[in-house]
MARVEXMI-879575 format. One line per 4 residues: number of its first residue (from 0); for each residue x, y, z of C-alpha. Coordinates in steps of 0.1 Angstrom, whole numbers. Example, Ala and Ser with C-alpha at 12.3 -4.5 7.8 and 13.67 -1.06 7.14 Angstrom:
BEGIN
0) 123,-45,78 ~ 137,-11,71
***
This chain:
BEGIN
0) 124,148,-10 ~ 145,178,1 ~ 129,197,29 ~ 149,224,48
4) 146,261,57 ~ 160,272,23 ~ 131,257,3 ~ 129,283,-25
8) 166,278,-34 ~ 161,241,-36 ~ 136,245,-64 ~ 104,240,-44
12) 74,261,-55 ~ 43,269,-35 ~ 7,280,-40 ~ 0,317,-35
16) -31,335,-23 ~ -66,323,-32 ~ -82,347,-57 ~ -112,326,-69
20) -136,301,-55 ~ -165,282,-70 ~ -187,252,-61 ~ -201,225,-84
24) -225,202,-64 ~ -201,182,-42 ~ -168,197,-56 ~ -151,229,-46
28) -125,248,-66 ~ -99,272,-51 ~ -77,291,-75 ~ -46,310,-65
32) -27,339,-80 ~ -1,316,-96 ~ -27,293,-112 ~ -26,266,-87
36) -61,250,-83 ~ -72,228,-54 ~ -102,206,-64 ~ -118,194,-32
40) -145,167,-35 ~ -168,156,-6 ~ -174,120,-14 ~ -189,111,20
44) -192,129,53 ~ -159,112,64 ~ -141,110,30 ~ -126,140,13
48) -105,142,-19 ~ -78,168,-25 ~ -65,172,-60 ~ -41,199,-71
52) -29,213,-105 ~ -2,239,-110 ~ -13,249,-145 ~ -49,260,-139
56) -63,229,-157 ~ -65,192,-147 ~ -55,161,-166 ~ -81,135,-174
60) -94,122,-141 ~ -85,85,-143 ~ -75,59,-117 ~ -71,21,-117
64) -74,21,-80 ~ -108,37,-75 ~ -138,14,-80 ~ -169,26,-98
68) -189,9,-69 ~ -174,32,-42 ~ -200,47,-19 ~ -209,83,-24
72) -232,108,-7 ~ -232,129,24 ~ -257,139,50 ~ -247,175,55
76) -225,200,37 ~ -220,237,46 ~ -194,261,31 ~ -186,294,48
80) -161,321,39 ~ -142,333,69 ~ -116,361,72 ~ -86,338,68
84) -100,306,54 ~ -129,287,38 ~ -147,265,62 ~ -162,232,48
88) -184,213,73 ~ -199,178,70 ~ -216,158,97 ~ -182,142,105
92) -155,167,96 ~ -147,204,96 ~ -121,214,70 ~ -104,248,68
96) -87,259,35 ~ -63,288,43 ~ -67,317,19 ~ -31,326,21
100) -15,294,8 ~ -42,266,4 ~ -30,248,35 ~ -56,224,49
104) -66,218,85 ~ -92,190,94 ~ -111,188,126 ~ -136,163,142
108) -170,179,137 ~ -182,166,171 ~ -156,178,195 ~ -138,203,171
112) -104,187,179 ~ -77,188,153 ~ -72,155,134 ~ -47,165,106
116) -31,196,93 ~ -7,206,66 ~ 28,216,75 ~ 41,231,43
120) 12,215,26 ~ 12,211,-12 ~ 44,221,-30 ~ 62,210,-61
124) 94,210,-81 ~ 95,211,-119 ~ 110,179,-134 ~ 134,192,-161
128) 144,156,-171 ~ 109,143,-178 ~ 86,173,-178 ~ 57,178,-153
132) 62,181,-116 ~ 76,162,-87 ~ 46,167,-64 ~ 49,169,-26
136) 28,171,5 ~ 39,175,41 ~ 18,172,72 ~ 25,181,108
140) 29,151,131 ~ 21,154,168 ~ 36,137,198 ~ 23,101,202
144) 10,100,166 ~ 15,66,150 ~ 13,53,114 ~ 3,19,99
148) -3,3,65 ~ 16,6,31 ~ 10,-30,21 ~ 37,-55,23
152) 66,-35,39 ~ 87,-61,59 ~ 92,-38,89 ~ 77,-33,123
156) 40,-27,123 ~ 42,10,134 ~ 59,30,106 ~ 69,60,128
160) 104,71,122 ~ 108,53,88 ~ 109,62,51 ~ 96,41,23
164) 95,39,-15 ~ 66,25,-36 ~ 80,9,-67 ~ 69,-27,-74
168) 101,-47,-74 ~ 110,-84,-78 ~ 129,-89,-46 ~ 141,-125,-44
172) 152,-134,-9 ~ 143,-100,5 ~ 150,-94,42 ~ 137,-74,71
176) 136,-37,62 ~ 141,-44,24 ~ 124,-16,5 ~ 108,-15,-20
180) 94,-50,-27 ~ 65,-65,-46 ~ 35,-42,-38 ~ 28,-5,-41
184) -1,4,-18 ~ 2,41,-10 ~ -23,41,18 ~ -17,45,55
188) -37,50,87 ~ -27,76,112 ~ -36,74,149 ~ -37,106,169
192) -52,111,203 ~ -69,77,199 ~ -86,88,167 ~ -78,72,134
196) -77,87,99 ~ -64,74,66 ~ -46,90,37 ~ -46,73,2
200) -21,90,-22 ~ -35,78,-55 ~ -5,84,-77 ~ 10,54,-96
204) 44,70,-102 ~ 73,61,-80 ~ 63,75,-47 ~ 78,80,-12
208) 65,83,23 ~ 84,97,52 ~ 70,92,87 ~ 90,116,108
212) 124,103,98 ~ 138,134,82 ~ 121,157,107 ~ 106,143,139
216) 74,163,137 ~ 67,161,100 ~ 53,133,78 ~ 53,137,41
220) 46,119,8 ~ 57,127,-27 ~ 59,113,-62 ~ 82,116,-92
224) 53,127,-115 ~ 16,130,-119 ~ -8,149,-96 ~ -9,155,-59
228) -42,136,-55 ~ -50,121,-21 ~ -81,110,-2 ~ -86,118,35
232) -106,91,53 ~ -118,97,89 ~ -128,69,113 ~ -124,77,142
236) -121,39,145 ~ -92,22,126 ~ -115,-5,114 ~ -138,21,98
240) -108,38,81 ~ -97,5,66 ~ -133,-4,56 ~ -139,29,39
244) -106,27,21 ~ -115,-8,9 ~ -149,6,-2 ~ -131,33,-21
248) -106,10,-39 ~ -130,-20,-41 ~ -139,-50,-21 ~ -134,-85,-38
252) -159,-89,-66 ~ -171,-122,-51 ~ -164,-147,-24 ~ -137,-172,-33
256) -148,-208,-37 ~ -145,-224,-2 ~ -117,-248,-15 ~ -95,-217,-20
260) -94,-213,18 ~ -82,-249,22 ~ -46,-261,22 ~ -25,-257,-10
264) 7,-274,-19 ~ 32,-258,-44 ~ 68,-262,-54 ~ 91,-251,-82
268) 84,-276,-97 ~ 62,-307,-96 ~ 68,-325,-128 ~ 63,-348,-147
272) 28,-361,-141 ~ 40,-391,-121 ~ 56,-367,-96 ~ 23,-348,-93
276) 4,-379,-87 ~ 29,-392,-62 ~ 26,-360,-41 ~ -12,-360,-42
280) -15,-397,-35 ~ 7,-392,-4 ~ -16,-366,10 ~ -45,-390,8
284) -25,-419,21 ~ -14,-400,51 ~ -48,-383,55 ~ -34,-348,55
288) -61,-325,41 ~ -53,-307,9 ~ -74,-289,-18 ~ -50,-276,-44
292) -19,-287,-62 ~ 2,-262,-82 ~ 21,-265,-114 ~ 50,-241,-118
296) 67,-230,-151 ~ 80,-265,-159 ~ 45,-277,-170 ~ 49,-255,-201
300) 65,-263,-235 ~ 98,-243,-232 ~ 82,-219,-207 ~ 57,-207,-233
304) 26,-195,-215 ~ -7,-214,-224 ~ 12,-245,-236 ~ 19,-279,-221
308) 51,-300,-222 ~ 36,-331,-237 ~ 66,-352,-226 ~ 59,-344,-190
312) 21,-340,-193 ~ 9,-361,-222 ~ -28,-357,-215 ~ -34,-327,-192
316) -72,-329,-194 ~ -72,-365,-182 ~ -47,-357,-154 ~ -66,-326,-142
320) -98,-347,-141 ~ -82,-375,-122 ~ -68,-350,-97 ~ -102,-334,-94
324) -118,-369,-88 ~ -94,-372,-59 ~ -104,-337,-45 ~ -74,-318,-59
328) -80,-285,-78 ~ -51,-278,-102 ~ -36,-243,-102 ~ -12,-232,-129
332) 13,-204,-132 ~ 11,-178,-160 ~ 38,-151,-165 ~ 37,-119,-186
336) 68,-126,-208 ~ 58,-141,-241 ~ 86,-160,-259 ~ 97,-145,-292
340) 89,-174,-315 ~ 70,-170,-348 ~ 58,-206,-345 ~ 42,-198,-312
344) 5,-189,-317 ~ 2,-166,-287 ~ 33,-146,-297 ~ 21,-144,-333
348) -14,-132,-324 ~ -1,-104,-301 ~ 25,-94,-327 ~ -1,-92,-355
352) -25,-72,-333 ~ 3,-49,-320 ~ -4,-58,-284 ~ 32,-57,-271
356) 48,-28,-252 ~ 71,-6,-272 ~ 100,16,-264 ~ 97,54,-269
360) 113,53,-304 ~ 93,24,-317 ~ 110,-9,-311 ~ 93,-36,-290
364) 103,-38,-253 ~ 124,-69,-253 ~ 137,-86,-221 ~ 149,-119,-209
368) 128,-140,-186 ~ 123,-178,-182 ~ 116,-186,-219 ~ 146,-165,-230
372) 140,-133,-251 ~ 104,-121,-246 ~ 80,-94,-255 ~ 54,-82,-230
376) 17,-75,-235 ~ 5,-40,-226 ~ -21,-49,-200 ~ -31,-12,-196
380) -48,-16,-230 ~ -84,-29,-227 ~ -82,-47,-261 ~ -51,-65,-248
384) -68,-75,-216 ~ -98,-89,-236 ~ -74,-108,-258 ~ -55,-121,-228
388) -87,-132,-210 ~ -97,-153,-241 ~ -65,-172,-239 ~ -77,-190,-208
392) -105,-209,-226 ~ -83,-240,-232 ~ -67,-240,-197 ~ -99,-234,-177
396) -129,-244,-198 ~ -114,-273,-218 ~ -87,-288,-195 ~ -104,-279,-162
400) -77,-259,-144 ~ -94,-242,-114 ~ -70,-214,-106 ~ -43,-193,-122
404) -12,-178,-105 ~ 4,-147,-119 ~ 41,-144,-112 ~ 69,-122,-124
408) 44,-94,-131 ~ 62,-65,-114 ~ 72,-68,-144 ~ 104,-87,-137
412) 132,-87,-163 ~ 164,-107,-159 ~ 199,-95,-165 ~ 191,-57,-165
416) 203,-34,-137 ~ 169,-22,-126 ~ 152,-56,-129 ~ 123,-42,-149
420) 113,-22,-180 ~ 132,10,-188 ~ 113,43,-180 ~ 107,51,-217
424) 85,21,-225 ~ 51,34,-236 ~ 17,23,-224 ~ -19,28,-235
428) -31,34,-199 ~ -67,31,-211 ~ -66,61,-233 ~ -42,81,-211
432) -10,72,-229 ~ 21,74,-207 ~ 55,61,-200 ~ 65,32,-178
436) 72,57,-151 ~ 35,60,-146 ~ 24,25,-156 ~ 50,4,-138
440) 32,1,-104 ~ -1,-9,-121 ~ 13,-33,-147 ~ 9,-64,-124
444) -25,-52,-112 ~ -37,-50,-148 ~ -23,-84,-157 ~ -42,-98,-127
448) -73,-81,-138 ~ -71,-95,-173 ~ -64,-130,-159 ~ -93,-127,-135
452) -116,-117,-164 ~ -105,-148,-183 ~ -107,-173,-154 ~ -141,-159,-143
456) -155,-162,-179 ~ -144,-197,-185 ~ -149,-211,-149 ~ -185,-200,-149
460) -208,-209,-131 ~ -180,-216,-106 ~ -161,-188,-90 ~ -126,-177,-102
464) -94,-181,-82 ~ -65,-160,-92 ~ -32,-151,-73 ~ -8,-122,-81
468) 26,-113,-68 ~ 26,-77,-79 ~ -2,-53,-68 ~ -13,-17,-66
472) -42,-3,-45 ~ -75,-19,-57 ~ -60,-52,-68 ~ -79,-69,-40
476) -110,-66,-62 ~ -97,-94,-85 ~ -75,-119,-67 ~ -55,-131,-38
480) -18,-125,-32 ~ 13,-139,-16 ~ 42,-120,-2 ~ 69,-132,-27
484) 101,-151,-26 ~ 109,-153,11 ~ 136,-174,29 ~ 134,-203,52
488) 146,-184,83 ~ 130,-175,117 ~ 133,-139,107 ~ 111,-145,77
492) 85,-162,99 ~ 83,-129,118 ~ 81,-110,85 ~ 53,-133,72
496) 33,-125,103 ~ 38,-88,99 ~ 31,-87,62 ~ -2,-106,65
500) -14,-81,92 ~ -2,-51,72 ~ -18,-63,40 ~ -51,-68,59
504) -50,-32,73 ~ -42,-21,37 ~ -74,-34,23 ~ -60,-67,10
508) -70,-95,34 ~ -67,-125,10 ~ -30,-129,15 ~ -4,-153,28
512) 32,-162,26 ~ 52,-191,12 ~ 50,-213,42 ~ 83,-228,52
516) 102,-203,30 ~ 107,-203,-8 ~ 145,-201,-7 ~ 167,-224,14
520) 154,-252,35 ~ 136,-250,69 ~ 141,-273,98 ~ 112,-294,109
524) 107,-271,138 ~ 106,-240,116 ~ 82,-256,91 ~ 59,-267,120
528) 59,-232,135 ~ 51,-217,101 ~ 22,-240,95 ~ 9,-231,129
532) 9,-194,118 ~ -3,-201,83 ~ -35,-217,92 ~ -46,-183,105
536) -38,-165,72 ~ -66,-164,46 ~ -43,-177,18 ~ -27,-210,31
540) 0,-224,8 ~ 33,-242,12 ~ 56,-231,-17 ~ 93,-238,-21
544) 121,-237,-45 ~ 131,-273,-55 ~ 168,-263,-52 ~ 171,-271,-15
548) 150,-302,-9 ~ 115,-312,-3 ~ 89,-293,17 ~ 58,-314,19
552) 43,-321,53 ~ 60,-356,54 ~ 94,-343,43 ~ 108,-340,78
556) 100,-366,104 ~ 70,-385,117 ~ 65,-361,147 ~ 65,-331,124
560) 40,-349,100 ~ 17,-357,129 ~ 17,-322,143 ~ 13,-305,109
564) -16,-329,101 ~ -34,-318,133 ~ -30,-281,125 ~ -42,-285,89
568) -72,-304,103 ~ -79,-275,126 ~ -78,-252,95 ~ -105,-273,79
572) -125,-273,111 ~ -124,-235,112 ~ -134,-231,76 ~ -170,-219,85
576) -155,-193,108 ~ -130,-182,82 ~ -156,-182,54 ~ -178,-160,76
580) -149,-136,81 ~ -144,-135,43 ~ -181,-127,38 ~ -178,-97,62
584) -147,-86,43 ~ -166,-88,9 ~ -197,-71,23 ~ -183,-45,46
588) -146,-43,39 ~ -138,-55,75 ~ -102,-68,75 ~ -100,-106,82
592) -69,-101,104 ~ -67,-73,129 ~ -35,-61,145 ~ -40,-54,181
596) -40,-16,175 ~ -68,-21,150 ~ -87,-42,176 ~ -82,-18,205
600) -67,15,195 ~ -76,32,228 ~ -51,11,247 ~ -17,27,239
604) 0,-6,248 ~ -13,-20,214 ~ 3,7,193 ~ 36,-10,190
608) 26,-47,192 ~ 35,-66,162 ~ 33,-104,170 ~ -2,-108,183
612) -33,-104,160 ~ -70,-111,160 ~ -82,-138,135 ~ -117,-130,124
616) -136,-113,152 ~ -130,-135,182 ~ -97,-154,181 ~ -64,-141,194
620) -33,-156,179 ~ 4,-152,187 ~ 30,-173,168 ~ 61,-188,182
624) 89,-170,164 ~ 121,-185,179 ~ 136,-220,180 ~ 135,-243,210
628) 107,-223,226 ~ 84,-238,252 ~ 63,-207,253 ~ 65,-170,252
632) 54,-137,267 ~ 26,-121,248 ~ 2,-92,252 ~ -35,-101,259
636) -58,-72,249 ~ -84,-59,273 ~ -114,-82,280 ~ -118,-118,291
640) -102,-145,270 ~ -102,-183,271 ~ -70,-202,264 ~ -80,-223,234
644) -61,-254,246 ~ -68,-253,284 ~ -100,-232,288 ~ -81,-211,314
648) -98,-177,316 ~ -74,-147,316 ~ -81,-110,320 ~ -64,-89,294
652) -48,-55,292 ~ -14,-69,302 ~ 16,-90,291 ~ 19,-126,303
656) 38,-158,298 ~ 19,-185,279 ~ 31,-221,276 ~ 34,-234,240
660) 55,-265,233 ~ 61,-276,197 ~ 25,-289,194 ~ 9,-255,202
664) 11,-218,198 ~ -8,-193,220 ~ -44,-191,208 ~ -72,-175,228
668) -109,-170,223 ~ -129,-139,233 ~ -154,-146,261 ~ -189,-147,247
672) -178,-159,213 ~ -195,-188,194 ~ -170,-204,171 ~ -185,-227,144
676) -166,-258,133 ~ -170,-283,104 ~ -159,-319,107 ~ -125,-326,93
680) -125,-333,56 ~ -96,-343,33 ~ -108,-317,9 ~ -138,-293,6
684) -168,-312,-6 ~ -155,-346,4 ~ -185,-352,27 ~ -220,-339,32
688) -219,-318,63 ~ -250,-326,85 ~ -237,-313,118 ~ -219,-281,128
692) -202,-278,161 ~ -207,-246,180 ~ -180,-238,206 ~ -197,-215,231
696) -174,-195,254 ~ -193,-182,284 ~ -195,-146,292 ~ -213,-129,321
700) -229,-103,297 ~ -237,-101,261 ~ -219,-109,228 ~ -229,-116,192
704) -214,-140,167 ~ -224,-148,131 ~ -222,-178,108 ~ -225,-174,70
708) -229,-203,47 ~ -239,-209,11 ~ -232,-235,-17 ~ -194,-228,-13
712) -191,-220,-50 ~ -212,-203,-77 ~ -231,-171,-76 ~ -265,-181,-61
716) -255,-164,-28 ~ -258,-131,-47 ~ -295,-139,-54 ~ -303,-144,-17
720) -295,-181,-16 ~ -273,-179,15 ~ -277,-186,52 ~ -268,-160,77
724) -272,-169,113 ~ -268,-144,141 ~ -262,-158,176 ~ -268,-135,205
728) -254,-148,238 ~ -265,-135,272 ~ -248,-150,302 ~ -257,-148,339
732) -244,-165,369 ~ -270,-192,367 ~ -284,-188,331 ~ -273,-188,295
736) -295,-177,266 ~ -285,-182,230 ~ -308,-165,205 ~ -305,-174,169
740) -318,-153,140 ~ -316,-167,105 ~ -319,-149,72 ~ -314,-160,36
744) -330,-186,13 ~ -303,-212,15 ~ -307,-245,32 ~ -272,-252,46
748) -281,-289,49 ~ -275,-291,86 ~ -301,-285,113 ~ -281,-305,139
752) -257,-286,161 ~ -233,-301,186 ~ -229,-274,212 ~ -198,-275,234
756) -197,-251,264 ~ -166,-235,278 ~ -164,-219,312 ~ -201,-224,323
760) -202,-212,359 ~ -231,-235,368 ~ -243,-271,364 ~ -271,-274,339
764) -304,-284,355 ~ -330,-275,329 ~ -330,-267,291 ~ -356,-249,271
768) -357,-247,234 ~ -381,-221,220 ~ -398,-220,255 ~ -403,-258,255
772) -385,-278,282 ~ -364,-306,268 ~ -352,-337,286 ~ -315,-336,292
776) -314,-372,281 ~ -328,-362,247 ~ -300,-338,242 ~ -273,-365,244
780) -256,-345,271 ~ -219,-351,278 ~ -217,-341,314 ~ -220,-303,317
784) -199,-297,286 ~ -219,-304,255 ~ -252,-313,240 ~ -266,-321,206
788) -296,-302,192 ~ -310,-320,162 ~ -336,-294,151 ~ -336,-257,144
792) -340,-233,172 ~ -347,-197,178 ~ -338,-196,215 ~ -318,-220,236
796) -321,-213,274 ~ -300,-231,299 ~ -308,-229,336 ~ -284,-239,364
800) -274,-239,400
***
């Protein structure tokens, strides 16, 4: 983007004076003398859409990002014409549209303080090479304003002072500051004067964001084609901005099966069948919990998708069943490149139905991938997606595969300079035919969508599990993701931490990294530290290239194996806590990981913190990111926190040293929290759970915690067959009251709670359950620290001295 004082000579064009205005229910139209039209839609009191055309007419309004389930409706709307602007007021925002040049200013409706304002505002440059416009928007940035988001960018959390490109790219062994990489999520959150707002630039062309790099008081975004079409989302809390963006682009269509939140083991590649069985047997022998085993491209016949190499896997249905009987769910890879082979049924079908992408002048898009020369389905065509989804019948319904992993779907093409399709490839784009310039960033998303449709259809009544490498905004509706082909280095451990946080604040919480690094080989120490971080990421998978050695938990030494086992066991204990967080994400769009700035935006000390994060609602985590460390300095956010390992209580709002030898990393729990835990299982469903442990962290005051549970698979929870327990804790110097409210029609199977207390300031002398005094002996008390309640309760009241 070229911005300087000589704008007109650089080809930039601008709106002129408004000459016409009209209103259509919730949409306002402002037309200028030079036929620029601003279409402004009030979606909600806090969500406004701004859409511009330079020709007087708009293209068909179509987006892959926006969900049809997005919330709409506002409580108040007033439009006034003033001398210099039109004033639009909702219950949350006041927006001024300047009559002179369409520039926009947005204020908080409560205190009338400025939130966001155009600098040059909308402007454009005609694209003589391709037609249409290069569309541009610039906003004023104020002192102290910070920026966050944009998906998987491997840079410091705060984006201030940096520039980025959104073009989904296969980036093998990417490094810190590499840009672009695998995702294109053109959404960011701005934080100004402790108030947060979001901007989602819904344009799938190659786009750019500049956060005060070119000019220190200007942030801008632009795209190589399409419309200037963006959504303004006001908080003022960051969590509300992210939740509203997630509502707009779609929350996951359903909860994952609980096993998908367990530990997964993957490698390029486990084959033949004997190797797969050797790995899975070792997990059970060493009693290291694991729920999923992955098959990479070598399970296929010549890398042909939807086939099996019968030499390596002579009877896949039998193998998958035997693995399932031992608790392992089989996940297989599927790539978009379809081998050119007239004897290959999948290729022949797609060719006969004309489902492959074509170049502008007619020939098929041909590129080399793992199978050799391939054609590529056009996943922006609904008929192609339906055909693709039907291909999963054999894998999922007949053979019993439980999950599918989409790779190489940027789309990646080998041995070409730009690693992907040429710009002239044509796409159906669901009736909005276009070139690859527009479709590139959504190609992987639409492949994941088609895969999701197939797995969901043939896994029913169980829930689908799909993973994608490439993504555009809204892909979180269909699947999980990982951060791509990383490297076994300490720097990449730092990157993995940043990327998981950034993805969560970009609406895509179900994410994780290749634990231990995909390329190269980690030391035992690095692998251990990565596992310790990974158990706090929603997607928890070890994945490595087989080129550099083995990367299973037992591949290092006995000490590493024992430490890693303990941490994976902790992940399984925390499954009810994580599952509850996932339920909040699905229901409310609340990110499952919260960077400290998202947790406490009013404390300016959090605005540049990158290492620490909140896991769920109540747990503070800070990984060890350097070798030979016996601890580290970290920032504790405001409030009272318990050291997870020692029960030491610390007051936050400051930086402090925390001990953490190779067996631990700094983990703290918020005072007042109640953390539910399951017993350790070797895999989800191995045992019937008849007791849940509640870890209660005392607070002199009030705090709430929740526990969601259901059948852990299937869709009955959508019919009310779930259990949602709300625990309200009230602590005093000599009393503790825990009130439990339960809703939902599901019997979780456990009425027994083992309650463990942390930081009680008194010795328990009397216990009442639902106003009935209970003998301390009947509660199987363990000193002052724990008790077992073997019946349901509404109120637990402890008295002390």
